[in-house]
N, C-alpha and C positions, 0 to 999 in steps of 0.2 A: 550858552558857546553852549548844545547840546551835541551830542554826538551825530544825530541829522544836519543842524547846520555845519559842523564841523567837513562835514562829507559833501557834503553841499559847496563850499568854498575850496572843495578837492586834496583840503585835510585828512591825514587819514583818521581813523579812530583809534581812539587813546589807548582802548584797552587791548586793542589787539597789537598794539608797538611794542618790542623788547624796554630790554632798562635804558639801555645807548640810545636809543633812538626816543624814544622820553625824554630824556634827558637832556639831548642836544634839539629837540625841537620846544622845549623848555625856556632853555638858554639863547634862543631866539628869539621867545617871545619876552624876553627879561629884555636881550636888547634893544631891539625895537620898542617898547616900552620907556624904559631906557633913555630912549633919542627924542622924547616929546616930539614926532612928528606924526603922531595920529590922533586922529577925530576921538572925539570923548568919545560917542559910540562905537568906535575900533578898538578903543582902547580900552572898555569898558569889557568886547568881546574876547578881549585878547587876555584878558584877567582870570573872565571864565575860563577860560581856555588853558591858561599859567594854570589854577588850582587845581583844573582836573588831571595834567600830566603832573606838577606833585606827590600828586592824592596816592598814582600812577606809580609814580616812583620809589615813595612810601612805601606801598604793600608789596611792590617788587623787591624792593631791598629786606624788607622783615622778610619774607618767603626764603630769602638766600643765607638770611642768619639764624634760619630755626635749620636750614640743610645743613649746615656746618656746624651748629650746634649739635647736631644728626652723628658726623662726625666726628669729633672730635671728642676724644674721651678725655677722664680726670686719670689723677697719676698714676690711679693703679688699672687703669687700663679697659676702665669699666665706662661705657657709652654715658654722655650726662644724658641725653633721650633713649630711651630703649624703641630698635625699632618699629615694633608695635604698635607705639601712641602714635594717637590719628596727628597728619600734619598741620591739621587747626589749633593745638593743644603746645602753650607756650613751652618753653624751656628752661627743664628746674633749674634756678639755680647749684651752683657745684658747692658742694656738701660742707659745710661750718667742719671747722675743726675739735674732736677729741671735746670735751671740757676736762678741767684738771680734775684729779682725783681732789672729791671736796667732802665734808663731811655732810651727813642728810643733817636738814634741819633736826629731827629726832635726836640725831646727836648731838644738840646742842646743851650744854650741862647748863641752865637757866634756873 
């Protein structure tokens, strides 16, 4: 089901939905598909819409995770993602603990 098909059926455009609206719509799609009272062609259209809704929800969640990672700071108070990092950049993983003092390979007597 394309965006135009959804709008013609009176359904809102997925891209314009909030996360909560898309999740509620996805739950409705799943409920209708599980009910097994939908004709085959309608089931396919519902499945396509459900896939679009799932993709939209995942994108909204990723955006929210990135925004939260910009706010969260590590134990030293340093933001994990600098404020000037583009929003599309993935958040870096937290700093690994410093390695214990180990001898350099040149210091090993062989």
